[in-house]
Short mmCIF file of the C-alpha atoms (twelve columns), coordinates in Angstrom:
data_MODEL
# 
_entry.id   MODEL 
# 
loop_
_atom_site.group_PDB 
_atom_site.id 
_atom_site.type_symbol 
_atom_site.label_atom_id 
_atom_site.label_alt_id 
_atom_site.label_comp_id 
_atom_site.label_asym_id 
_atom_site.label_seq_id 
_atom_site.Cartn_x 
_atom_site.Cartn_y 
_atom_site.Cartn_z 
_atom_site.pdbx_PDB_model_num 
ATOM 1   C CA . UNK A 1   78.232  110.879 118.077 1 
ATOM 2   C CA . UNK A 2   80.932  108.235 119.398 1 
ATOM 3   C CA . UNK A 3   83.738  110.251 119.884 1 
ATOM 4   C CA . UNK A 4   86.371  107.813 118.875 1 
ATOM 5   C CA . UNK A 5   84.766  108.494 115.181 1 
ATOM 6   C CA . UNK A 6   85.880  112.309 115.821 1 
ATOM 7   C CA . UNK A 7   89.395  111.284 116.109 1 
ATOM 8   C CA . UNK A 8   89.111  108.772 113.648 1 
ATOM 9   C CA . UNK A 9   88.040  111.798 111.065 1 
ATOM 10  C CA . UNK A 10  90.823  114.063 112.694 1 
ATOM 11  C CA . UNK A 11  93.452  111.933 111.537 1 
ATOM 12  C CA . UNK A 12  92.343  111.119 107.911 1 
ATOM 13  C CA . UNK A 13  92.349  114.615 107.543 1 
ATOM 14  C CA . UNK A 14  95.358  116.123 109.750 1 
ATOM 15  C CA . UNK A 15  97.605  113.413 109.061 1 
ATOM 16  C CA . UNK A 16  96.610  111.117 106.006 1 
ATOM 17  C CA . UNK A 17  95.538  113.324 103.553 1 
ATOM 18  C CA . UNK A 18  96.807  116.663 105.129 1 
ATOM 19  C CA . UNK A 19  94.176  118.402 104.125 1 
ATOM 20  C CA . UNK A 20  94.982  122.164 102.801 1 
ATOM 21  C CA . UNK A 21  93.028  125.173 102.636 1 
ATOM 22  C CA . UNK A 22  90.756  125.090 99.373  1 
ATOM 23  C CA . UNK A 23  91.493  121.424 98.506  1 
ATOM 24  C CA . UNK A 24  88.945  119.621 97.083  1 
ATOM 25  C CA . UNK A 25  88.555  116.006 98.674  1 
ATOM 26  C CA . UNK A 26  86.495  113.180 97.079  1 
ATOM 27  C CA . UNK A 27  85.060  110.891 99.593  1 
ATOM 28  C CA . UNK A 28  84.523  107.593 98.097  1 
ATOM 29  C CA . UNK A 29  81.632  105.293 100.365 1 
ATOM 30  C CA . UNK A 30  81.260  102.028 99.295  1 
ATOM 31  C CA . UNK A 31  78.248  100.126 101.093 1 
ATOM 32  C CA . UNK A 32  76.343  101.251 103.805 1 
ATOM 33  C CA . UNK A 33  76.955  102.121 107.993 1 
ATOM 34  C CA . UNK A 34  79.757  104.712 107.746 1 
ATOM 35  C CA . UNK A 35  77.403  107.776 107.633 1 
ATOM 36  C CA . UNK A 36  78.279  109.246 111.112 1 
ATOM 37  C CA . UNK A 37  82.130  108.983 109.932 1 
ATOM 38  C CA . UNK A 38  81.175  110.499 106.487 1 
ATOM 39  C CA . UNK A 39  79.208  113.630 108.012 1 
ATOM 40  C CA . UNK A 40  82.070  114.000 110.427 1 
ATOM 41  C CA . UNK A 41  84.394  114.272 107.277 1 
ATOM 42  C CA . UNK A 42  82.168  116.839 105.606 1 
ATOM 43  C CA . UNK A 43  82.050  119.181 108.419 1 
ATOM 44  C CA . UNK A 44  85.566  118.945 109.137 1 
ATOM 45  C CA . UNK A 45  86.569  119.175 105.864 1 
ATOM 46  C CA . UNK A 46  84.493  122.579 105.605 1 
ATOM 47  C CA . UNK A 47  86.000  123.829 109.140 1 
ATOM 48  C CA . UNK A 48  89.582  123.720 107.365 1 
ATOM 49  C CA . UNK A 49  88.848  125.634 104.619 1 
ATOM 50  C CA . UNK A 50  88.283  122.583 101.926 1 
ATOM 51  C CA . UNK A 51  85.784  121.111 99.488  1 
ATOM 52  C CA . UNK A 52  84.168  117.870 99.695  1 
ATOM 53  C CA . UNK A 53  82.927  115.538 97.044  1 
ATOM 54  C CA . UNK A 54  80.755  112.500 98.565  1 
ATOM 55  C CA . UNK A 55  80.092  109.277 96.003  1 
ATOM 56  C CA . UNK A 56  77.811  106.877 97.659  1 
ATOM 57  C CA . UNK A 57  77.577  103.527 95.665  1 
ATOM 58  C CA . UNK A 58  74.502  101.176 96.870  1 
ATOM 59  C CA . UNK A 59  76.417  97.704  96.371  1 
ATOM 60  C CA . UNK A 60  73.356  95.742  95.753  1 
ATOM 61  C CA . UNK A 61  73.306  97.979  92.105  1 
ATOM 62  C CA . UNK A 62  76.521  98.276  91.815  1 
ATOM 63  C CA . UNK A 63  76.843  94.527  90.985  1 
ATOM 64  C CA . UNK A 64  73.083  94.559  89.353  1 
ATOM 65  C CA . UNK A 65  75.498  96.626  86.475  1 
ATOM 66  C CA . UNK A 66  78.379  94.690  86.446  1 
ATOM 67  C CA . UNK A 67  76.089  91.210  86.254  1 
ATOM 68  C CA . UNK A 68  74.986  93.133  82.869  1 
ATOM 69  C CA . UNK A 69  77.503  95.483  81.742  1 
ATOM 70  C CA . UNK A 70  79.900  95.273  78.448  1 
ATOM 71  C CA . UNK A 71  83.254  97.112  77.796  1 
ATOM 72  C CA . UNK A 72  81.591  100.045 75.679  1 
ATOM 73  C CA . UNK A 73  79.947  101.156 79.349  1 
ATOM 74  C CA . UNK A 74  83.028  100.608 81.099  1 
ATOM 75  C CA . UNK A 75  84.892  102.826 78.772  1 
ATOM 76  C CA . UNK A 76  82.257  105.370 79.476  1 
ATOM 77  C CA . UNK A 77  82.112  104.556 82.969  1 
ATOM 78  C CA . UNK A 78  86.127  105.136 83.363  1 
ATOM 79  C CA . UNK A 79  85.896  108.273 81.432  1 
ATOM 80  C CA . UNK A 80  83.300  109.858 83.862  1 
ATOM 81  C CA . UNK A 81  84.984  108.884 87.074  1 
ATOM 82  C CA . UNK A 82  88.747  110.198 85.536  1 
ATOM 83  C CA . UNK A 83  86.815  113.292 84.998  1 
ATOM 84  C CA . UNK A 84  85.909  113.835 88.134  1 
ATOM 85  C CA . UNK A 85  89.300  111.791 89.890  1 
ATOM 86  C CA . UNK A 86  91.401  114.273 87.786  1 
ATOM 87  C CA . UNK A 87  89.622  117.561 89.247  1 
ATOM 88  C CA . UNK A 88  90.203  116.414 92.792  1 
ATOM 89  C CA . UNK A 89  93.759  117.146 95.106  1 
ATOM 90  C CA . UNK A 90  92.062  114.560 97.699  1 
ATOM 91  C CA . UNK A 91  90.404  111.108 97.963  1 
ATOM 92  C CA . UNK A 92  89.127  109.201 100.715 1 
ATOM 93  C CA . UNK A 93  87.659  105.500 100.269 1 
ATOM 94  C CA . UNK A 94  85.673  103.737 102.865 1 
ATOM 95  C CA . UNK A 95  84.657  100.820 102.426 1 
ATOM 96  C CA . UNK A 96  81.884  99.388  104.245 1 
ATOM 97  C CA . UNK A 97  80.527  95.931  103.384 1 
ATOM 98  C CA . UNK A 98  77.550  94.257  105.018 1 
ATOM 99  C CA . UNK A 99  77.981  91.252  102.613 1 
ATOM 100 C CA . UNK A 100 81.136  90.257  101.746 1 
ATOM 101 C CA . UNK A 101 80.035  87.581  99.085  1 
ATOM 102 C CA . UNK A 102 77.789  90.233  97.542  1 
ATOM 103 C CA . UNK A 103 80.097  90.137  94.149  1 
ATOM 104 C CA . UNK A 104 80.297  86.246  94.427  1 
ATOM 105 C CA . UNK A 105 77.958  85.595  91.560  1 
ATOM 106 C CA . UNK A 106 79.624  88.264  88.892  1 
ATOM 107 C CA . UNK A 107 80.727  86.784  86.121  1 
ATOM 108 C CA . UNK A 108 84.650  86.150  86.201  1 
ATOM 109 C CA . UNK A 109 84.887  87.777  82.758  1 
ATOM 110 C CA . UNK A 110 83.024  91.336  83.994  1 
ATOM 111 C CA . UNK A 111 84.648  91.711  87.168  1 
ATOM 112 C CA . UNK A 112 88.124  91.217  85.211  1 
ATOM 113 C CA . UNK A 113 86.764  93.803  82.783  1 
ATOM 114 C CA . UNK A 114 85.650  96.146  85.486  1 
ATOM 115 C CA . UNK A 115 89.196  96.041  86.821  1 
ATOM 116 C CA . UNK A 116 91.020  96.756  83.499  1 
ATOM 117 C CA . UNK A 117 88.651  99.601  82.177  1 
ATOM 118 C CA . UNK A 118 87.962  101.570 85.607  1 
ATOM 119 C CA . UNK A 119 89.669  100.053 88.390  1 
ATOM 120 C CA . UNK A 120 93.167  100.160 87.002  1 
ATOM 121 C CA . UNK A 121 93.016  103.288 85.072  1 
ATOM 122 C CA . UNK A 122 90.739  105.297 87.650  1 
ATOM 123 C CA . UNK A 123 92.391  104.365 91.161  1 
ATOM 124 C CA . UNK A 124 95.764  102.706 90.319  1 
ATOM 125 C CA . UNK A 125 96.307  104.734 87.736  1 
ATOM 126 C CA . UNK A 126 94.897  108.287 88.220  1 
ATOM 127 C CA . UNK A 127 94.029  108.513 91.890  1 
ATOM 128 C CA . UNK A 128 97.200  106.736 93.020  1 
ATOM 129 C CA . UNK A 129 99.738  108.735 91.515  1 
ATOM 130 C CA . UNK A 130 98.091  112.461 91.573  1 
ATOM 131 C CA . UNK A 131 95.568  112.871 94.424  1 
ATOM 132 C CA . UNK A 132 96.892  112.730 98.180  1 
ATOM 133 C CA . UNK A 133 95.004  109.453 98.958  1 
ATOM 134 C CA . UNK A 134 93.928  107.298 101.550 1 
ATOM 135 C CA . UNK A 135 91.609  104.308 102.103 1 
ATOM 136 C CA . UNK A 136 89.835  102.112 104.932 1 
ATOM 137 C CA . UNK A 137 87.044  99.651  105.848 1 
ATOM 138 C CA . UNK A 138 84.810  100.199 108.384 1 
ATOM 139 C CA . UNK A 139 83.825  98.008  111.174 1 
ATOM 140 C CA . UNK A 140 80.473  96.727  109.971 1 
ATOM 141 C CA . UNK A 141 78.235  93.413  111.778 1 
ATOM 142 C CA . UNK A 142 79.651  91.475  108.684 1 
ATOM 143 C CA . UNK A 143 83.311  92.886  109.435 1 
ATOM 144 C CA . UNK A 144 83.046  91.537  113.288 1 
ATOM 145 C CA . UNK A 145 81.911  88.424  111.584 1 
ATOM 146 C CA . UNK A 146 84.805  87.926  109.192 1 
ATOM 147 C CA . UNK A 147 86.655  88.835  111.731 1 
ATOM 148 C CA . UNK A 148 85.186  86.460  114.278 1 
ATOM 149 C CA . UNK A 149 84.398  88.957  116.699 1 
ATOM 150 C CA . UNK A 150 81.343  90.123  118.365 1 
ATOM 151 C CA . UNK A 151 80.708  93.938  117.138 1 
ATOM 152 C CA . UNK A 152 81.167  95.905  120.342 1 
ATOM 153 C CA . UNK A 153 84.667  93.783  120.550 1 
ATOM 154 C CA . UNK A 154 85.620  94.699  116.804 1 
ATOM 155 C CA . UNK A 155 84.761  98.246  117.294 1 
ATOM 156 C CA . UNK A 156 87.134  98.598  119.969 1 
ATOM 157 C CA . UNK A 157 89.990  96.665  118.017 1 
ATOM 158 C CA . UNK A 158 89.304  98.619  115.192 1 
ATOM 159 C CA . UNK A 159 89.377  102.145 117.074 1 
ATOM 160 C CA . UNK A 160 92.211  100.932 118.219 1 
ATOM 161 C CA . UNK A 161 94.256  99.634  115.612 1 
ATOM 162 C CA . UNK A 162 93.843  102.462 113.537 1 
ATOM 163 C CA . UNK A 163 94.329  105.688 116.098 1 
ATOM 164 C CA . UNK A 164 97.866  104.794 116.786 1 
ATOM 165 C CA . UNK A 165 101.075 106.548 117.407 1 
ATOM 166 C CA . UNK A 166 102.265 106.694 113.605 1 
ATOM 167 C CA . UNK A 167 104.997 109.350 113.574 1 
ATOM 168 C CA . UNK A 168 106.340 106.614 116.435 1 
ATOM 169 C CA . UNK A 169 106.173 104.147 113.563 1 
ATOM 170 C CA . UNK A 170 107.620 105.890 110.870 1 
ATOM 171 C CA . UNK A 171 110.397 107.059 113.253 1 
ATOM 172 C CA . UNK A 172 111.104 103.580 113.916 1 
ATOM 173 C CA . UNK A 173 111.054 102.430 109.990 1 
ATOM 174 C CA . UNK A 174 113.932 104.193 109.350 1 
ATOM 175 C CA . UNK A 175 116.843 101.638 109.595 1 
ATOM 176 C CA . UNK A 176 114.678 99.066  107.802 1 
ATOM 177 C CA . UNK A 177 114.387 101.257 104.827 1 
ATOM 178 C CA . UNK A 178 118.071 102.217 104.782 1 
ATOM 179 C CA . UNK A 179 118.726 98.054  105.294 1 
ATOM 180 C CA . UNK A 180 116.175 97.180  102.024 1 
ATOM 181 C CA . UNK A 181 118.009 99.661  100.113 1 
ATOM 182 C CA . UNK A 182 120.719 98.567  100.612 1 
ATOM 183 C CA . UNK A 183 120.097 94.496  100.119 1 
ATOM 184 C CA . UNK A 184 120.525 92.746  97.073  1 
ATOM 185 C CA . UNK A 185 119.103 89.346  97.870  1 
ATOM 186 C CA . UNK A 186 116.030 88.300  100.297 1 
ATOM 187 C CA . UNK A 187 115.995 84.786  101.248 1 
ATOM 188 C CA . UNK A 188 112.611 83.416  103.469 1 
ATOM 189 C CA . UNK A 189 112.336 79.923  104.974 1 
ATOM 190 C CA . UNK A 190 108.979 78.564  106.578 1 
ATOM 191 C CA . UNK A 191 106.364 75.963  106.164 1 
ATOM 192 C CA . UNK A 192 105.880 75.153  102.645 1 
ATOM 193 C CA . UNK A 193 108.495 77.866  101.817 1 
ATOM 194 C CA . UNK A 194 112.163 78.537  100.548 1 
ATOM 195 C CA . UNK A 195 111.836 81.537  98.450  1 
ATOM 196 C CA . UNK A 196 115.114 83.386  96.874  1 
ATOM 197 C CA . UNK A 197 114.576 86.894  94.929  1 
ATOM 198 C CA . UNK A 198 116.662 90.128  94.785  1 
ATOM 199 C CA . UNK A 199 115.363 93.497  95.332  1 
ATOM 200 C CA . UNK A 200 118.536 95.715  94.629  1 
ATOM 201 C CA . UNK A 201 117.797 99.179  93.233  1 
ATOM 202 C CA . UNK A 202 114.216 98.950  94.153  1 
ATOM 203 C CA . UNK A 203 112.985 101.953 96.099  1 
ATOM 204 C CA . UNK A 204 111.651 100.973 99.412  1 
ATOM 205 C CA . UNK A 205 108.615 102.550 100.812 1 
ATOM 206 C CA . UNK A 206 107.169 103.581 104.819 1 
ATOM 207 C CA . UNK A 207 103.601 103.134 105.062 1 
ATOM 208 C CA . UNK A 208 102.094 104.916 108.250 1 
ATOM 209 C CA . UNK A 209 98.763  105.907 107.900 1 
ATOM 210 C CA . UNK A 210 99.205  108.426 104.824 1 
ATOM 211 C CA . UNK A 211 97.422  105.836 102.548 1 
ATOM 212 C CA . UNK A 212 96.109  103.215 104.481 1 
ATOM 213 C CA . UNK A 213 94.019  103.355 108.278 1 
ATOM 214 C CA . UNK A 214 95.251  101.012 110.209 1 
ATOM 215 C CA . UNK A 215 98.601  101.203 108.501 1 
ATOM 216 C CA . UNK A 216 102.074 99.508  109.457 1 
ATOM 217 C CA . UNK A 217 104.114 98.171  106.243 1 
ATOM 218 C CA . UNK A 218 107.275 98.784  104.733 1 
ATOM 219 C CA . UNK A 219 107.556 97.458  100.822 1 
ATOM 220 C CA . UNK A 220 109.469 97.492  98.339  1 
ATOM 221 C CA . UNK A 221 109.026 94.866  95.140  1 
ATOM 222 C CA . UNK A 222 111.226 91.970  94.140  1 
ATOM 223 C CA . UNK A 223 112.897 92.619  90.195  1 
ATOM 224 C CA . UNK A 224 110.911 91.385  88.085  1 
ATOM 225 C CA . UNK A 225 112.732 88.271  86.781  1 
ATOM 226 C CA . UNK A 226 114.219 86.994  90.284  1 
ATOM 227 C CA . UNK A 227 112.075 85.663  92.039  1 
ATOM 228 C CA . UNK A 228 112.947 81.701  92.324  1 
ATOM 229 C CA . UNK A 229 111.713 78.624  95.082  1 
ATOM 230 C CA . UNK A 230 107.969 78.158  96.512  1 
ATOM 231 C CA . UNK A 231 106.185 79.549  98.521  1 
ATOM 232 C CA . UNK A 232 102.704 78.823  101.428 1 
ATOM 233 C CA . UNK A 233 100.452 81.372  102.453 1 
ATOM 234 C CA . UNK A 234 99.081  80.434  105.282 1 
ATOM 235 C CA . UNK A 235 96.685  83.322  105.788 1 
ATOM 236 C CA . UNK A 236 93.252  83.325  103.908 1 
ATOM 237 C CA . UNK A 237 92.583  85.544  101.604 1 
ATOM 238 C CA . UNK A 238 89.206  86.610  99.793  1 
ATOM 239 C CA . UNK A 239 89.141  87.771  96.000  1 
ATOM 240 C CA . UNK A 240 85.679  88.320  94.183  1 
ATOM 241 C CA . UNK A 241 83.906  86.643  97.434  1 
ATOM 242 C CA . UNK A 242 85.808  83.614  97.232  1 
ATOM 243 C CA . UNK A 243 88.058  82.543  100.192 1 
ATOM 244 C CA . UNK A 244 91.060  80.966  99.288  1 
ATOM 245 C CA . UNK A 245 93.135  78.874  101.720 1 
ATOM 246 C CA . UNK A 246 96.499  77.126  101.427 1 
ATOM 247 C CA . UNK A 247 97.864  79.237  98.611  1 
ATOM 248 C CA . UNK A 248 101.080 77.359  96.883  1 
ATOM 249 C CA . UNK A 249 103.169 79.263  94.010  1 
ATOM 250 C CA . UNK A 250 106.314 77.600  92.688  1 
ATOM 251 C CA . UNK A 251 108.793 80.448  90.818  1 
ATOM 252 C CA . UNK A 252 110.696 80.074  87.779  1 
ATOM 253 C CA . UNK A 253 112.713 83.757  86.538  1 
ATOM 254 C CA . UNK A 254 109.737 85.563  87.690  1 
ATOM 255 C CA . UNK A 255 107.638 83.712  87.003  1 
ATOM 256 C CA . UNK A 256 104.981 81.547  88.670  1 
ATOM 257 C CA . UNK A 257 104.967 78.307  86.810  1 
ATOM 258 C CA . UNK A 258 102.573 76.488  89.353  1 
ATOM 259 C CA . UNK A 259 99.315  77.373  91.078  1 
ATOM 260 C CA . UNK A 260 97.373  75.548  93.860  1 
ATOM 261 C CA . UNK A 261 94.668  75.938  96.427  1 
ATOM 262 C CA . UNK A 262 91.636  75.279  97.682  1 
ATOM 263 C CA . UNK A 263 90.151  75.735  94.024  1 
ATOM 264 C CA . UNK A 264 93.029  76.003  92.036  1 
ATOM 265 C CA . UNK A 265 91.097  75.770  88.751  1 
ATOM 266 C CA . UNK A 266 89.584  79.621  90.179  1 
ATOM 267 C CA . UNK A 267 93.301  80.241  91.380  1 
ATOM 268 C CA . UNK A 268 94.770  80.224  88.000  1 
ATOM 269 C CA . UNK A 269 92.055  81.537  86.462  1 
ATOM 270 C CA . UNK A 270 92.804  84.274  87.987  1 
ATOM 271 C CA . UNK A 271 96.802  84.031  87.104  1 
ATOM 272 C CA . UNK A 272 95.546  84.063  83.537  1 
ATOM 273 C CA . UNK A 273 93.937  87.326  83.507  1 
ATOM 274 C CA . UNK A 274 96.860  88.659  81.837  1 
ATOM 275 C CA . UNK A 275 100.730 88.107  81.655  1 
ATOM 276 C CA . UNK A 276 101.911 90.382  84.823  1 
ATOM 277 C CA . UNK A 277 99.501  88.410  86.976  1 
ATOM 278 C CA . UNK A 278 101.935 85.418  87.146  1 
ATOM 279 C CA . UNK A 279 104.939 87.841  88.362  1 
ATOM 280 C CA . UNK A 280 105.250 89.781  91.585  1 
ATOM 281 C CA . UNK A 281 104.820 93.261  92.059  1 
ATOM 282 C CA . UNK A 282 104.981 94.063  95.755  1 
ATOM 283 C CA . UNK A 283 107.018 92.578  98.934  1 
ATOM 284 C CA . UNK A 284 106.229 94.204  102.145 1 
ATOM 285 C CA . UNK A 285 106.567 93.754  105.838 1 
ATOM 286 C CA . UNK A 286 103.290 94.114  108.280 1 
ATOM 287 C CA . UNK A 287 104.303 95.660  111.283 1 
ATOM 288 C CA . UNK A 288 101.484 97.271  113.031 1 
ATOM 289 C CA . UNK A 289 101.866 95.337  116.507 1 
ATOM 290 C CA . UNK A 290 97.729  95.767  117.345 1 
ATOM 291 C CA . UNK A 291 96.867  93.827  114.493 1 
ATOM 292 C CA . UNK A 292 97.990  90.071  115.501 1 
ATOM 293 C CA . UNK A 293 95.973  87.573  113.393 1 
ATOM 294 C CA . UNK A 294 93.844  87.190  110.121 1 
ATOM 295 C CA . UNK A 295 90.159  88.504  109.409 1 
ATOM 296 C CA . UNK A 296 89.808  87.806  105.795 1 
ATOM 297 C CA . UNK A 297 90.263  91.562  105.054 1 
ATOM 298 C CA . UNK A 298 93.643  92.214  102.803 1 
ATOM 299 C CA . UNK A 299 93.672  95.974  104.480 1 
ATOM 300 C CA . UNK A 300 94.057  94.412  108.080 1 
ATOM 301 C CA . UNK A 301 95.485  91.148  106.878 1 
ATOM 302 C CA . UNK A 302 98.580  92.599  105.043 1 
ATOM 303 C CA . UNK A 303 99.541  94.662  108.212 1 
ATOM 304 C CA . UNK A 304 99.647  91.553  110.660 1 
ATOM 305 C CA . UNK A 305 102.839 92.177  112.958 1 
ATOM 306 C CA . UNK A 306 105.425 89.090  111.702 1 
ATOM 307 C CA . UNK A 307 104.145 88.723  108.516 1 
ATOM 308 C CA . UNK A 308 104.796 89.820  104.904 1 
ATOM 309 C CA . UNK A 309 102.919 89.344  102.012 1 
ATOM 310 C CA . UNK A 310 103.948 89.310  98.125  1 
ATOM 311 C CA . UNK A 311 101.512 90.586  95.329  1 
ATOM 312 C CA . UNK A 312 100.995 89.158  92.001  1 
ATOM 313 C CA . UNK A 313 100.186 91.384  90.063  1 
ATOM 314 C CA . UNK A 314 100.826 95.274  89.409  1 
ATOM 315 C CA . UNK A 315 103.593 96.922  90.810  1 
ATOM 316 C CA . UNK A 316 103.530 100.951 92.586  1 
ATOM 317 C CA . UNK A 317 105.621 103.389 90.504  1 
ATOM 318 C CA . UNK A 318 107.022 104.221 93.861  1 
ATOM 319 C CA . UNK A 319 108.482 100.948 93.728  1 
ATOM 320 C CA . UNK A 320 108.531 100.249 90.428  1 
ATOM 321 C CA . UNK A 321 110.023 96.922  88.852  1 
ATOM 322 C CA . UNK A 322 108.560 96.834  85.356  1 
ATOM 323 C CA . UNK A 323 105.431 95.222  86.202  1 
ATOM 324 C CA . UNK A 324 103.048 97.858  85.615  1 
ATOM 325 C CA . UNK A 325 100.762 96.168  83.086  1 
ATOM 326 C CA . UNK A 326 98.405  93.889  84.867  1 
ATOM 327 C CA . UNK A 327 94.877  94.873  86.340  1 
ATOM 328 C CA . UNK A 328 95.368  92.216  89.108  1 
ATOM 329 C CA . UNK A 329 97.592  93.522  92.509  1 
ATOM 330 C CA . UNK A 330 96.311  91.075  95.457  1 
ATOM 331 C CA . UNK A 331 97.770  90.999  98.350  1 
ATOM 332 C CA . UNK A 332 98.574  87.238  99.673  1 
ATOM 333 C CA . UNK A 333 99.468  87.112  103.415 1 
ATOM 334 C CA . UNK A 334 101.815 84.759  105.027 1 
ATOM 335 C CA . UNK A 335 102.283 84.790  109.003 1 
ATOM 336 C CA . UNK A 336 105.591 83.967  110.212 1 
ATOM 337 C CA . UNK A 337 105.072 83.779  114.403 1 
ATOM 338 C CA . UNK A 338 105.268 80.903  116.260 1 
ATOM 339 C CA . UNK A 339 101.829 80.813  116.848 1 
ATOM 340 C CA . UNK A 340 101.357 79.963  112.694 1 
ATOM 341 C CA . UNK A 341 104.469 77.918  112.323 1 
ATOM 342 C CA . UNK A 342 107.214 80.440  112.448 1 
ATOM 343 C CA . UNK A 343 109.831 81.382  109.542 1 
ATOM 344 C CA . UNK A 344 112.832 83.400  108.972 1 
ATOM 345 C CA . UNK A 345 114.076 86.104  106.201 1 
ATOM 346 C CA . UNK A 346 117.521 86.741  105.724 1 
ATOM 347 C CA . UNK A 347 118.847 89.464  103.776 1 
ATOM 348 C CA . UNK A 348 121.956 89.258  102.013 1 
ATOM 349 C CA . UNK A 349 122.816 85.557  104.212 1 
ATOM 350 C CA . UNK A 350 122.275 87.951  107.223 1 
ATOM 351 C CA . UNK A 351 119.284 86.837  109.420 1 
ATOM 352 C CA . UNK A 352 116.833 89.578  110.474 1 
ATOM 353 C CA . UNK A 353 113.747 87.983  111.282 1 
ATOM 354 C CA . UNK A 354 112.977 84.985  113.265 1 
ATOM 355 C CA . UNK A 355 109.574 83.438  113.554 1 
ATOM 356 C CA . UNK A 356 107.826 87.166  113.170 1 
ATOM 357 C CA . UNK A 357 110.674 88.962  115.222 1 
ATOM 358 C CA . UNK A 358 113.270 91.148  114.067 1 
ATOM 359 C CA . UNK A 359 116.445 89.881  115.029 1 
ATOM 360 C CA . UNK A 360 119.200 92.223  113.638 1 
ATOM 361 C CA . UNK A 361 120.253 95.023  116.447 1 
ATOM 362 C CA . UNK A 362 118.869 97.705  114.137 1 
ATOM 363 C CA . UNK A 363 115.818 96.086  113.725 1 
ATOM 364 C CA . UNK A 364 114.792 95.547  117.239 1 
ATOM 365 C CA . UNK A 365 112.554 98.769  117.906 1 
ATOM 366 C CA . UNK A 366 109.845 97.457  114.825 1 
ATOM 367 C CA . UNK A 367 108.922 94.407  117.509 1 
ATOM 368 C CA . UNK A 368 105.603 94.510  118.950 1 
ATOM 369 C CA . UNK A 369 106.314 95.251  122.725 1 
ATOM 370 C CA . UNK A 370 108.412 98.555  121.293 1 
ATOM 371 C CA . UNK A 371 105.734 99.958  119.106 1 
ATOM 372 C CA . UNK A 372 102.633 99.737  121.789 1 
ATOM 373 C CA . UNK A 373 101.704 103.063 123.289 1 
# 
């Protein structure tokens, strides 16, 4: 077995979920190809006195169910899954997709129903709030192709960006957390972007390998009705198998009142899923120094060094802004490095980041050169 898989398994158990003796661990695998990691996790969980439970979902089977599911079936699926999740102490979610478009032909109504009746109560509420959890996407040929890399080169990139010094990253995040906790107005400018919003009294949360692998972000949320202006996202985003590009939003009193993209009709249909989908539930800085380009995978793209993301839909309870009734949580990324057009971010009229690099003296350690090994 690749020694890097063993290191990744150790990282997940000792750092991400901090496994304790006697704790029950729910390992959920979506797709195929991650067997070595799952086997390593099972062995190491037993070695540490934990109790592993594995659920392996064949995505072809799941697609077929979603093609024909109905509300009563999804409610029963929710009941069964919640019953299991409520008995778990820890959760490790592994996505190992061989085809990123596998759900592209599932009726959008069914996908929305699944998100509302299953994903939201089981994951956004029970799993997020009541377990020690972490999620990751395992390197597959499809993943490598999406990133525009060979399989071998992508595997090297994957393990390097995942197995990093998260303790160092956490210590360097502290000044940014303090600064954000004492900030009212955020002003973001860049190509096709001039946006203002308040983050006053919304908690700031560091992410350093405890919830996502790879990791590297600091997030909060805008005051729900404070977002004004417009923004253009320069990073492609996949939603239910469709690749959205050049997403553009205009805001009034916090609400997305205009939305365009390469498929504006589908974009607006998603935003009309529920009332909360047109409000922002998260604002975050991407800080992983080893992730520098988009690969159409949100778990990686939202960590891109020099980026930020805004999230239409559901907020997290840890950075609560009142927008908690949406079944949508869609992280949309804008890269502000010079290569991607640049941009500036101000806190209360003070420039803190320019062209993807922090310029405020208190935040210089968060620039990529200072975060490398």
